[in-house]
CHARMM-style PDB file with segment names, atoms N, HN, CA, C and O in Angstrom:
ATOM      1  N   UNK     1     -10.094  42.073 -26.242  1.00  0.00      PROA
ATOM      2  CA  UNK     1      -9.736  42.593 -24.926  1.00  0.00      PROA
ATOM      3  C   UNK     1      -8.336  42.487 -24.762  1.00  0.00      PROA
ATOM      4  O   UNK     1      -7.712  43.245 -24.020  1.00  0.00      PROA
ATOM      5  N   UNK     2      -7.711  41.410 -25.547  1.00  0.00      PROA
ATOM      6  HN  UNK     2      -8.218  40.794 -26.150  1.00  0.00      PROA
ATOM      7  CA  UNK     2      -6.252  41.308 -25.304  1.00  0.00      PROA
ATOM      8  C   UNK     2      -5.487  42.495 -25.793  1.00  0.00      PROA
ATOM      9  O   UNK     2      -4.454  42.940 -25.292  1.00  0.00      PROA
ATOM     10  N   UNK     3      -6.286  43.061 -27.093  1.00  0.00      PROA
ATOM     11  HN  UNK     3      -7.125  42.699 -27.500  1.00  0.00      PROA
ATOM     12  CA  UNK     3      -5.457  44.312 -27.709  1.00  0.00      PROA
ATOM     13  C   UNK     3      -5.579  45.472 -26.965  1.00  0.00      PROA
ATOM     14  O   UNK     3      -4.686  46.318 -27.019  1.00  0.00      PROA
ATOM     15  N   UNK     4      -6.809  45.667 -26.106  1.00  0.00      PROA
ATOM     16  HN  UNK     4      -7.534  44.979 -26.063  1.00  0.00      PROA
ATOM     17  CA  UNK     4      -6.937  46.738 -25.122  1.00  0.00      PROA
ATOM     18  C   UNK     4      -5.910  46.617 -23.971  1.00  0.00      PROA
ATOM     19  O   UNK     4      -5.323  47.614 -23.550  1.00  0.00      PROA
ATOM     20  N   UNK     5      -5.724  45.508 -23.521  1.00  0.00      PROA
ATOM     21  HN  UNK     5      -6.200  44.698 -23.863  1.00  0.00      PROA
ATOM     22  CA  UNK     5      -4.789  45.066 -22.387  1.00  0.00      PROA
ATOM     23  C   UNK     5      -3.372  45.396 -22.700  1.00  0.00      PROA
ATOM     24  O   UNK     5      -2.613  45.981 -21.927  1.00  0.00      PROA
ATOM     25  N   UNK     6      -3.048  44.936 -24.002  1.00  0.00      PROA
ATOM     26  HN  UNK     6      -3.665  44.461 -24.629  1.00  0.00      PROA
ATOM     27  CA  UNK     6      -1.596  45.175 -24.332  1.00  0.00      PROA
ATOM     28  C   UNK     6      -1.335  46.739 -24.900  1.00  0.00      PROA
ATOM     29  O   UNK     6      -0.173  47.144 -24.923  1.00  0.00      PROA
ATOM     30  N   UNK     7      -2.090  47.343 -25.217  1.00  0.00      PROA
ATOM     31  HN  UNK     7      -3.034  47.014 -25.198  1.00  0.00      PROA
ATOM     32  CA  UNK     7      -2.066  48.804 -25.447  1.00  0.00      PROA
ATOM     33  C   UNK     7      -2.167  49.585 -23.900  1.00  0.00      PROA
ATOM     34  O   UNK     7      -1.824  50.765 -23.829  1.00  0.00      PROA
ATOM     35  N   UNK     8      -2.529  49.047 -22.995  1.00  0.00      PROA
ATOM     36  HN  UNK     8      -2.808  48.089 -23.053  1.00  0.00      PROA
ATOM     37  CA  UNK     8      -2.603  49.862 -21.537  1.00  0.00      PROA
ATOM     38  C   UNK     8      -1.313  49.746 -21.172  1.00  0.00      PROA
ATOM     39  O   UNK     8      -0.510  49.012 -21.747  1.00  0.00      PROA
ATOM     40  N   UNK     9      -1.033  50.546 -20.092  1.00  0.00      PROA
ATOM     41  HN  UNK     9      -1.686  51.142 -19.625  1.00  0.00      PROA
ATOM     42  CA  UNK     9       0.222  50.761 -19.241  1.00  0.00      PROA
ATOM     43  C   UNK     9       0.624  49.288 -18.406  1.00  0.00      PROA
ATOM     44  O   UNK     9       0.258  49.043 -17.256  1.00  0.00      PROA
ATOM     45  N   UNK    10       1.309  48.545 -19.111  1.00  0.00      PROA
ATOM     46  HN  UNK    10       1.606  48.744 -20.045  1.00  0.00      PROA
ATOM     47  CA  UNK    10       1.475  47.259 -18.640  1.00  0.00      PROA
ATOM     48  C   UNK    10       2.083  47.224 -17.241  1.00  0.00      PROA
ATOM     49  O   UNK    10       1.655  46.463 -16.372  1.00  0.00      PROA
ATOM     50  N   UNK    11       3.193  48.154 -17.032  1.00  0.00      PROA
ATOM     51  HN  UNK    11       3.541  48.772 -17.738  1.00  0.00      PROA
ATOM     52  CA  UNK    11       3.579  48.209 -15.769  1.00  0.00      PROA
ATOM     53  C   UNK    11       2.813  48.722 -14.468  1.00  0.00      PROA
ATOM     54  O   UNK    11       3.126  48.451 -13.309  1.00  0.00      PROA
ATOM     55  N   UNK    12       1.831  49.453 -14.857  1.00  0.00      PROA
ATOM     56  HN  UNK    12       1.577  49.673 -15.799  1.00  0.00      PROA
ATOM     57  CA  UNK    12       0.736  49.930 -14.032  1.00  0.00      PROA
ATOM     58  C   UNK    12      -0.179  48.736 -13.859  1.00  0.00      PROA
ATOM     59  O   UNK    12      -0.685  48.572 -12.749  1.00  0.00      PROA
ATOM     60  N   UNK    13      -0.445  47.894 -14.829  1.00  0.00      PROA
ATOM     61  HN  UNK    13      -0.034  48.027 -15.731  1.00  0.00      PROA
ATOM     62  CA  UNK    13      -1.467  46.924 -14.658  1.00  0.00      PROA
ATOM     63  C   UNK    13      -0.860  45.848 -13.857  1.00  0.00      PROA
ATOM     64  O   UNK    13      -1.613  45.220 -13.112  1.00  0.00      PROA
ATOM     65  N   UNK    14       0.409  45.535 -13.899  1.00  0.00      PROA
ATOM     66  HN  UNK    14       1.021  46.044 -14.504  1.00  0.00      PROA
ATOM     67  CA  UNK    14       1.314  44.710 -13.120  1.00  0.00      PROA
ATOM     68  C   UNK    14       1.111  44.910 -11.660  1.00  0.00      PROA
ATOM     69  O   UNK    14       0.765  44.051 -10.848  1.00  0.00      PROA
ATOM     70  N   UNK    15       1.394  46.255 -11.424  1.00  0.00      PROA
ATOM     71  HN  UNK    15       1.675  46.952 -12.083  1.00  0.00      PROA
ATOM     72  CA  UNK    15       1.320  46.903 -10.155  1.00  0.00      PROA
ATOM     73  C   UNK    15      -0.211  46.518  -9.273  1.00  0.00      PROA
ATOM     74  O   UNK    15      -0.396  46.123  -8.122  1.00  0.00      PROA
ATOM     75  N   UNK    16      -1.096  46.818 -10.327  1.00  0.00      PROA
ATOM     76  HN  UNK    16      -0.945  47.139 -11.262  1.00  0.00      PROA
ATOM     77  CA  UNK    16      -2.433  46.704  -9.647  1.00  0.00      PROA
ATOM     78  C   UNK    16      -2.679  45.111  -9.465  1.00  0.00      PROA
ATOM     79  O   UNK    16      -3.276  44.729  -8.458  1.00  0.00      PROA
ATOM     80  N   UNK    17      -2.237  44.206 -10.403  1.00  0.00      PROA
ATOM     81  HN  UNK    17      -1.753  44.516 -11.221  1.00  0.00      PROA
ATOM     82  CA  UNK    17      -2.460  42.833 -10.419  1.00  0.00      PROA
ATOM     83  C   UNK    17      -1.781  42.281  -8.788  1.00  0.00      PROA
ATOM     84  O   UNK    17      -2.411  41.591  -7.986  1.00  0.00      PROA
ATOM     85  N   UNK    18      -0.511  42.743  -8.614  1.00  0.00      PROA
ATOM     86  HN  UNK    18       0.000  43.304  -9.265  1.00  0.00      PROA
ATOM     87  CA  UNK    18       0.165  42.145  -7.403  1.00  0.00      PROA
ATOM     88  C   UNK    18      -0.593  42.603  -6.427  1.00  0.00      PROA
ATOM     89  O   UNK    18      -1.023  41.737  -5.665  1.00  0.00      PROA
ATOM     90  N   UNK    19      -0.971  43.983  -6.155  1.00  0.00      PROA
ATOM     91  HN  UNK    19      -0.623  44.686  -6.774  1.00  0.00      PROA
ATOM     92  CA  UNK    19      -1.752  44.611  -5.218  1.00  0.00      PROA
ATOM     93  C   UNK    19      -3.140  43.791  -4.869  1.00  0.00      PROA
ATOM     94  O   UNK    19      -3.568  43.613  -3.728  1.00  0.00      PROA
ATOM     95  N   UNK    20      -3.670  43.390  -5.923  1.00  0.00      PROA
ATOM     96  HN  UNK    20      -3.323  43.534  -6.850  1.00  0.00      PROA
ATOM     97  CA  UNK    20      -4.822  42.541  -5.482  1.00  0.00      PROA
ATOM     98  C   UNK    20      -4.406  41.413  -4.949  1.00  0.00      PROA
ATOM     99  O   UNK    20      -4.857  41.179  -3.828  1.00  0.00      PROA
ATOM    100  N   UNK    21      -3.658  40.613  -5.421  1.00  0.00      PROA
ATOM    101  HN  UNK    21      -3.292  40.803  -6.332  1.00  0.00      PROA
ATOM    102  CA  UNK    21      -3.165  39.359  -5.048  1.00  0.00      PROA
ATOM    103  C   UNK    21      -2.792  39.334  -3.657  1.00  0.00      PROA
ATOM    104  O   UNK    21      -3.138  38.420  -2.910  1.00  0.00      PROA
ATOM    105  N   UNK    22      -2.009  40.435  -3.248  1.00  0.00      PROA
ATOM    106  HN  UNK    22      -1.728  41.178  -3.855  1.00  0.00      PROA
ATOM    107  CA  UNK    22      -1.614  40.554  -1.630  1.00  0.00      PROA
ATOM    108  C   UNK    22      -2.602  40.823  -0.922  1.00  0.00      PROA
ATOM    109  O   UNK    22      -2.597  40.477   0.259  1.00  0.00      PROA
ATOM    110  N   UNK    23      -3.609  41.456  -1.433  1.00  0.00      PROA
ATOM    111  HN  UNK    23      -3.613  41.737  -2.393  1.00  0.00      PROA
ATOM    112  CA  UNK    23      -4.735  42.134  -0.600  1.00  0.00      PROA
ATOM    113  C   UNK    23      -5.809  40.651   0.077  1.00  0.00      PROA
ATOM    114  O   UNK    23      -6.557  40.685   1.054  1.00  0.00      PROA
ATOM    115  N   UNK    24      -5.573  39.675  -0.685  1.00  0.00      PROA
ATOM    116  HN  UNK    24      -4.965  39.647  -1.478  1.00  0.00      PROA
ATOM    117  CA  UNK    24      -6.369  38.526  -0.265  1.00  0.00      PROA
ATOM    118  C   UNK    24      -5.760  37.725   0.656  1.00  0.00      PROA
ATOM    119  O   UNK    24      -6.492  36.866   1.148  1.00  0.00      PROA
ATOM    120  N   UNK    25      -4.442  37.769   1.091  1.00  0.00      PROA
ATOM    121  HN  UNK    25      -3.848  38.467   0.692  1.00  0.00      PROA
ATOM    122  CA  UNK    25      -3.658  36.936   1.880  1.00  0.00      PROA
ATOM    123  C   UNK    25      -3.056  37.851   3.060  1.00  0.00      PROA
ATOM    124  O   UNK    25      -2.950  37.294   4.153  1.00  0.00      PROA
ATOM    125  N   UNK    26      -2.678  39.101   2.966  1.00  0.00      PROA
ATOM    126  HN  UNK    26      -2.763  39.553   2.078  1.00  0.00      PROA
ATOM    127  CA  UNK    26      -1.814  39.740   3.831  1.00  0.00      PROA
ATOM    128  C   UNK    26      -2.503  40.465   4.851  1.00  0.00      PROA
ATOM    129  O   UNK    26      -3.707  40.612   4.645  1.00  0.00      PROA
ATOM    130  N   UNK    27      -2.030  40.961   5.919  1.00  0.00      PROA
ATOM    131  HN  UNK    27      -1.051  40.841   6.087  1.00  0.00      PROA
ATOM    132  CA  UNK    27      -2.752  41.720   6.876  1.00  0.00      PROA
ATOM    133  C   UNK    27      -3.183  43.144   6.354  1.00  0.00      PROA
ATOM    134  O   UNK    27      -2.540  43.560   5.390  1.00  0.00      PROA
ATOM    135  N   UNK    28      -4.060  43.850   6.796  1.00  0.00      PROA
ATOM    136  HN  UNK    28      -4.582  43.512   7.580  1.00  0.00      PROA
ATOM    137  CA  UNK    28      -4.580  45.182   6.208  1.00  0.00      PROA
ATOM    138  C   UNK    28      -3.170  46.146   6.333  1.00  0.00      PROA
ATOM    139  O   UNK    28      -2.752  46.728   5.333  1.00  0.00      PROA
ATOM    140  N   UNK    29      -2.607  46.239   7.404  1.00  0.00      PROA
ATOM    141  HN  UNK    29      -2.947  45.766   8.217  1.00  0.00      PROA
ATOM    142  CA  UNK    29      -1.350  47.275   7.570  1.00  0.00      PROA
ATOM    143  C   UNK    29      -0.361  46.862   6.212  1.00  0.00      PROA
ATOM    144  O   UNK    29       0.021  47.750   5.449  1.00  0.00      PROA
ATOM    145  N   UNK    30      -0.025  45.548   6.019  1.00  0.00      PROA
ATOM    146  HN  UNK    30      -0.334  44.827   6.639  1.00  0.00      PROA
ATOM    147  CA  UNK    30       1.091  45.380   5.237  1.00  0.00      PROA
ATOM    148  C   UNK    30       0.407  45.688   3.590  1.00  0.00      PROA
ATOM    149  O   UNK    30       1.064  46.261   2.722  1.00  0.00      PROA
ATOM    150  N   UNK    31      -0.715  45.295   3.421  1.00  0.00      PROA
ATOM    151  HN  UNK    31      -1.250  44.829   4.127  1.00  0.00      PROA
ATOM    152  CA  UNK    31      -1.327  45.835   2.236  1.00  0.00      PROA
ATOM    153  C   UNK    31      -1.159  47.387   1.857  1.00  0.00      PROA
ATOM    154  O   UNK    31      -0.780  47.834   0.774  1.00  0.00      PROA
ATOM    155  N   UNK    32      -1.556  48.152   3.085  1.00  0.00      PROA
ATOM    156  HN  UNK    32      -1.864  47.789   3.965  1.00  0.00      PROA
ATOM    157  CA  UNK    32      -1.298  49.565   3.068  1.00  0.00      PROA
ATOM    158  C   UNK    32       0.056  50.156   2.697  1.00  0.00      PROA
ATOM    159  O   UNK    32       0.255  51.111   1.947  1.00  0.00      PROA
ATOM    160  N   UNK    33       0.940  49.430   3.347  1.00  0.00      PROA
ATOM    161  HN  UNK    33       0.778  48.654   3.956  1.00  0.00      PROA
ATOM    162  CA  UNK    33       2.330  49.722   3.245  1.00  0.00      PROA
ATOM    163  C   UNK    33       2.965  49.524   1.785  1.00  0.00      PROA
ATOM    164  O   UNK    33       3.735  50.280   1.193  1.00  0.00      PROA
ATOM    165  N   UNK    34       2.396  48.216   1.342  1.00  0.00      PROA
ATOM    166  HN  UNK    34       1.771  47.601   1.823  1.00  0.00      PROA
ATOM    167  CA  UNK    34       2.757  47.792  -0.060  1.00  0.00      PROA
ATOM    168  C   UNK    34       2.031  48.679  -1.127  1.00  0.00      PROA
ATOM    169  O   UNK    34       2.524  48.823  -2.246  1.00  0.00      PROA
ATOM    170  N   UNK    35       1.032  49.181  -0.819  1.00  0.00      PROA
ATOM    171  HN  UNK    35       0.632  49.064   0.090  1.00  0.00      PROA
ATOM    172  CA  UNK    35       0.285  50.244  -1.875  1.00  0.00      PROA
ATOM    173  C   UNK    35       0.834  51.532  -2.085  1.00  0.00      PROA
ATOM    174  O   UNK    35       0.839  52.122  -3.165  1.00  0.00      PROA
ATOM    175  N   UNK    36       1.392  52.034  -0.791  1.00  0.00      PROA
ATOM    176  HN  UNK    36       1.388  51.554   0.086  1.00  0.00      PROA
ATOM    177  CA  UNK    36       2.241  53.377  -0.585  1.00  0.00      PROA
ATOM    178  C   UNK    36       3.469  53.112  -1.424  1.00  0.00      PROA
ATOM    179  O   UNK    36       3.822  54.005  -2.194  1.00  0.00      PROA
ATOM    180  N   UNK    37       4.208  51.909  -1.358  1.00  0.00      PROA
ATOM    181  HN  UNK    37       3.921  51.184  -0.732  1.00  0.00      PROA
ATOM    182  CA  UNK    37       5.312  51.779  -2.205  1.00  0.00      PROA
ATOM    183  C   UNK    37       4.959  51.864  -3.439  1.00  0.00      PROA
ATOM    184  O   UNK    37       5.498  52.688  -4.178  1.00  0.00      PROA
ATOM    185  N   UNK    38       3.953  50.990  -3.891  1.00  0.00      PROA
ATOM    186  HN  UNK    38       3.515  50.321  -3.291  1.00  0.00      PROA
ATOM    187  CA  UNK    38       3.354  51.018  -5.413  1.00  0.00      PROA
ATOM    188  C   UNK    38       3.131  52.500  -5.950  1.00  0.00      PROA
ATOM    189  O   UNK    38       3.395  52.803  -7.113  1.00  0.00      PROA
ATOM    190  N   UNK    39       2.664  53.330  -5.090  1.00  0.00      PROA
ATOM    191  HN  UNK    39       2.450  53.084  -4.145  1.00  0.00      PROA
ATOM    192  CA  UNK    39       2.230  54.584  -5.552  1.00  0.00      PROA
ATOM    193  C   UNK    39       3.376  55.559  -5.742  1.00  0.00      PROA
ATOM    194  O   UNK    39       3.285  56.527  -6.496  1.00  0.00      PROA
ATOM    195  N   UNK    40       4.255  55.324  -5.163  1.00  0.00      PROA
ATOM    196  HN  UNK    40       4.329  54.537  -4.550  1.00  0.00      PROA
ATOM    197  CA  UNK    40       5.534  56.093  -5.476  1.00  0.00      PROA
ATOM    198  C   UNK    40       6.235  55.406  -6.714  1.00  0.00      PROA
ATOM    199  O   UNK    40       6.790  56.140  -7.532  1.00  0.00      PROA
ATOM    200  N   UNK    41       6.239  54.213  -6.873  1.00  0.00      PROA
ATOM    201  HN  UNK    41       5.788  53.617  -6.208  1.00  0.00      PROA
ATOM    202  CA  UNK    41       6.745  53.538  -8.258  1.00  0.00      PROA
ATOM    203  C   UNK    41       5.953  54.134  -9.344  1.00  0.00      PROA
ATOM    204  O   UNK    41       6.500  54.647 -10.320  1.00  0.00      PROA
ATOM    205  N   UNK    42       4.567  54.075  -9.183  1.00  0.00      PROA
ATOM    206  HN  UNK    42       4.123  53.658  -8.390  1.00  0.00      PROA
ATOM    207  CA  UNK    42       3.630  54.542 -10.324  1.00  0.00      PROA
ATOM    208  C   UNK    42       3.958  55.962 -10.811  1.00  0.00      PROA
ATOM    209  O   UNK    42       4.048  56.314 -11.988  1.00  0.00      PROA
ATOM    210  N   UNK    43       4.127  56.747  -9.679  1.00  0.00      PROA
ATOM    211  HN  UNK    43       4.053  56.461  -8.723  1.00  0.00      PROA
ATOM    212  CA  UNK    43       4.069  58.335  -9.987  1.00  0.00      PROA
ATOM    213  C   UNK    43       5.526  58.765 -10.651  1.00  0.00      PROA
ATOM    214  O   UNK    43       5.742  59.869 -11.151  1.00  0.00      PROA
ATOM    215  N   UNK    44       6.267  57.927 -10.581  1.00  0.00      PROA
ATOM    216  HN  UNK    44       6.092  57.030 -10.174  1.00  0.00      PROA
ATOM    217  CA  UNK    44       7.585  58.298 -11.089  1.00  0.00      PROA
ATOM    218  C   UNK    44       7.995  57.576 -12.539  1.00  0.00      PROA
ATOM    219  O   UNK    44       9.067  57.712 -13.128  1.00  0.00      PROA
ATOM    220  N   UNK    45       6.834  56.761 -12.961  1.00  0.00      PROA
ATOM    221  HN  UNK    45       5.962  56.650 -12.483  1.00  0.00      PROA
ATOM    222  CA  UNK    45       6.939  55.768 -14.226  1.00  0.00      PROA
ATOM    223  C   UNK    45       6.907  56.895 -15.382  1.00  0.00      PROA
ATOM    224  O   UNK    45       6.461  58.033 -15.230  1.00  0.00      PROA
ATOM    225  N   UNK    46       7.400  56.428 -16.426  1.00  0.00      PROA
ATOM    226  HN  UNK    46       7.763  55.504 -16.549  1.00  0.00      PROA
ATOM    227  CA  UNK    46       7.457  56.981 -17.914  1.00  0.00      PROA
ATOM    228  C   UNK    46       5.995  56.876 -18.336  1.00  0.00      PROA
ATOM    229  O   UNK    46       5.480  57.784 -18.989  1.00  0.00      PROA
ATOM    230  N   UNK    47       5.380  55.892 -18.011  1.00  0.00      PROA
ATOM    231  HN  UNK    47       5.798  55.154 -17.481  1.00  0.00      PROA
ATOM    232  CA  UNK    47       3.777  55.681 -18.565  1.00  0.00      PROA
ATOM    233  C   UNK    47       2.900  56.672 -18.062  1.00  0.00      PROA
ATOM    234  O   UNK    47       1.947  57.068 -18.733  1.00  0.00      PROA
ATOM    235  N   UNK    48       3.196  57.171 -16.745  1.00  0.00      PROA
ATOM    236  HN  UNK    48       3.970  56.849 -16.200  1.00  0.00      PROA
ATOM    237  CA  UNK    48       2.163  58.177 -15.927  1.00  0.00      PROA
ATOM    238  C   UNK    48       2.576  59.516 -16.967  1.00  0.00      PROA
ATOM    239  O   UNK    48       1.638  60.025 -17.581  1.00  0.00      PROA
ATOM    240  N   UNK    49       3.846  60.035 -17.150  1.00  0.00      PROA
ATOM    241  HN  UNK    49       4.608  59.622 -16.651  1.00  0.00      PROA
ATOM    242  CA  UNK    49       4.067  61.069 -18.037  1.00  0.00      PROA
ATOM    243  C   UNK    49       3.368  61.142 -19.188  1.00  0.00      PROA
ATOM    244  O   UNK    49       2.594  62.074 -19.403  1.00  0.00      PROA
ATOM    245  N   UNK    50       3.599  60.043 -20.142  1.00  0.00      PROA
ATOM    246  HN  UNK    50       4.228  59.286 -19.967  1.00  0.00      PROA
ATOM    247  CA  UNK    50       3.179  59.616 -21.426  1.00  0.00      PROA
ATOM    248  C   UNK    50       1.567  59.737 -21.319  1.00  0.00      PROA
ATOM    249  O   UNK    50       0.966  60.393 -22.170  1.00  0.00      PROA
ATOM    250  N   UNK    51       0.933  59.149 -20.352  1.00  0.00      PROA
ATOM    251  HN  UNK    51       1.421  58.617 -19.660  1.00  0.00      PROA
ATOM    252  CA  UNK    51      -0.579  59.360 -20.375  1.00  0.00      PROA
ATOM    253  C   UNK    51      -0.997  60.748 -20.050  1.00  0.00      PROA
ATOM    254  O   UNK    51      -1.960  61.197 -20.671  1.00  0.00      PROA
ATOM    255  N   UNK    52      -0.430  61.458 -19.199  1.00  0.00      PROA
ATOM    256  HN  UNK    52       0.353  61.093 -18.695  1.00  0.00      PROA
ATOM    257  CA  UNK    52      -0.778  62.898 -18.927  1.00  0.00      PROA
ATOM    258  C   UNK    52      -0.498  63.655 -20.135  1.00  0.00      PROA
ATOM    259  O   UNK    52      -1.334  64.479 -20.506  1.00  0.00      PROA
ATOM    260  N   UNK    53       0.679  63.464 -20.862  1.00  0.00      PROA
ATOM    261  HN  UNK    53       1.358  62.795 -20.561  1.00  0.00      PROA
ATOM    262  CA  UNK    53       0.875  64.353 -22.086  1.00  0.00      PROA
ATOM    263  C   UNK    53      -0.032  63.895 -23.057  1.00  0.00      PROA
ATOM    264  O   UNK    53      -0.745  64.736 -23.605  1.00  0.00      PROA
ATOM    265  N   UNK    54      -0.133  62.684 -23.375  1.00  0.00      PROA
ATOM    266  HN  UNK    54       0.446  62.001 -22.930  1.00  0.00      PROA
ATOM    267  CA  UNK    54      -1.098  62.315 -24.372  1.00  0.00      PROA
ATOM    268  C   UNK    54      -2.641  62.898 -24.232  1.00  0.00      PROA
ATOM    269  O   UNK    54      -3.306  63.368 -25.155  1.00  0.00      PROA
ATOM    270  N   UNK    55      -3.026  62.760 -22.928  1.00  0.00      PROA
ATOM    271  HN  UNK    55      -2.487  62.377 -22.178  1.00  0.00      PROA
ATOM    272  CA  UNK    55      -4.298  63.351 -22.658  1.00  0.00      PROA
ATOM    273  C   UNK    55      -4.238  64.863 -22.991  1.00  0.00      PROA
ATOM    274  O   UNK    55      -5.111  65.401 -23.672  1.00  0.00      PROA
ATOM    275  N   UNK    56      -3.103  65.570 -22.451  1.00  0.00      PROA
ATOM    276  HN  UNK    56      -2.393  65.134 -21.898  1.00  0.00      PROA
ATOM    277  CA  UNK    56      -3.245  67.253 -22.774  1.00  0.00      PROA
ATOM    278  C   UNK    56      -3.117  67.531 -24.084  1.00  0.00      PROA
ATOM    279  O   UNK    56      -3.488  68.610 -24.546  1.00  0.00      PROA
ATOM    280  N   UNK    57      -2.384  66.236 -25.072  1.00  0.00      PROA
ATOM    281  HN  UNK    57      -2.083  65.360 -24.697  1.00  0.00      PROA
ATOM    282  CA  UNK    57      -2.507  66.795 -26.400  1.00  0.00      PROA
ATOM    283  C   UNK    57      -3.508  66.144 -27.207  1.00  0.00      PROA
ATOM    284  O   UNK    57      -3.407  66.073 -28.432  1.00  0.00      PROA
ATOM    285  N   UNK    58      -4.643  65.582 -26.434  1.00  0.00      PROA
ATOM    286  HN  UNK    58      -4.725  65.639 -25.439  1.00  0.00      PROA
ATOM    287  CA  UNK    58      -5.780  64.986 -27.050  1.00  0.00      PROA
ATOM    288  C   UNK    58      -5.305  63.956 -28.020  1.00  0.00      PROA
ATOM    289  O   UNK    58      -5.688  64.138 -29.176  1.00  0.00      PROA
ATOM    290  N   UNK    59      -4.520  62.869 -27.788  1.00  0.00      PROA
ATOM    291  HN  UNK    59      -4.209  62.721 -26.850  1.00  0.00      PROA
ATOM    292  CA  UNK    59      -4.033  62.180 -28.718  1.00  0.00      PROA
ATOM    293  C   UNK    59      -4.055  60.666 -27.835  1.00  0.00      PROA
ATOM    294  O   UNK    59      -4.065  60.648 -26.604  1.00  0.00      PROA
ATOM    295  N   UNK    60      -4.061  59.490 -28.635  1.00  0.00      PROA
ATOM    296  HN  UNK    60      -4.053  59.505 -29.635  1.00  0.00      PROA
ATOM    297  CA  UNK    60      -3.759  58.176 -27.801  1.00  0.00      PROA
ATOM    298  C   UNK    60      -2.603  58.001 -27.203  1.00  0.00      PROA
ATOM    299  O   UNK    60      -1.642  58.265 -27.925  1.00  0.00      PROA
ATOM    300  N   UNK    61      -2.343  57.633 -26.085  1.00  0.00      PROA
ATOM    301  HN  UNK    61      -3.124  57.418 -25.498  1.00  0.00      PROA
ATOM    302  CA  UNK    61      -1.081  57.496 -25.416  1.00  0.00      PROA
ATOM    303  C   UNK    61      -0.323  56.207 -26.092  1.00  0.00      PROA
ATOM    304  O   UNK    61      -0.968  55.314 -26.642  1.00  0.00      PROA
ATOM    305  N   UNK    62       1.036  56.196 -26.003  1.00  0.00      PROA
ATOM    306  HN  UNK    62       1.560  56.921 -25.556  1.00  0.00      PROA
ATOM    307  CA  UNK    62       1.795  55.034 -26.364  1.00  0.00      PROA
ATOM    308  C   UNK    62       2.572  54.645 -25.269  1.00  0.00      PROA
ATOM    309  O   UNK    62       3.636  55.213 -25.023  1.00  0.00      PROA
ATOM    310  N   UNK    63       2.059  53.560 -24.464  1.00  0.00      PROA
ATOM    311  HN  UNK    63       1.195  53.098 -24.664  1.00  0.00      PROA
ATOM    312  CA  UNK    63       2.769  53.078 -23.244  1.00  0.00      PROA
ATOM    313  C   UNK    63       4.145  52.424 -23.662  1.00  0.00      PROA
ATOM    314  O   UNK    63       4.339  51.949 -24.781  1.00  0.00      PROA
ATOM    315  N   UNK    64       5.068  52.451 -22.655  1.00  0.00      PROA
ATOM    316  HN  UNK    64       4.910  52.837 -21.746  1.00  0.00      PROA
ATOM    317  CA  UNK    64       6.208  51.623 -23.207  1.00  0.00      PROA
ATOM    318  C   UNK    64       6.461  50.588 -21.948  1.00  0.00      PROA
ATOM    319  O   UNK    64       7.421  49.819 -22.005  1.00  0.00      PROA
ATOM    320  N   UNK    65       5.752  50.588 -21.038  1.00  0.00      PROA
ATOM    321  HN  UNK    65       4.972  51.212 -20.993  1.00  0.00      PROA
ATOM    322  CA  UNK    65       5.738  49.572 -19.964  1.00  0.00      PROA
ATOM    323  C   UNK    65       6.941  49.908 -18.823  1.00  0.00      PROA
ATOM    324  O   UNK    65       7.519  49.047 -18.161  1.00  0.00      PROA
ATOM    325  N   UNK    66       7.146  51.162 -18.761  1.00  0.00      PROA
ATOM    326  HN  UNK    66       6.676  51.862 -19.299  1.00  0.00      PROA
ATOM    327  CA  UNK    66       8.006  51.493 -17.780  1.00  0.00      PROA
ATOM    328  C   UNK    66       7.454  52.772 -17.009  1.00  0.00      PROA
ATOM    329  OT1 UNK    66       8.089  53.247 -16.068  1.00  0.00      PROA
TER     330      UNK     66
END
């Protein structure tokens, strides 16, 4: 399991983890605002481009954590 997580887009996983943690304690409106910010950050990430490129080239992605 650790190897699978290490090969995953670690920056994206970090965003997900922080969103889950915030969801337990913050008001719904704050969670939505934070999620919108994280979506913007994820959309411009190098790992998103790598994942899309790897998918289209039918190869395993090599994520760099950015």
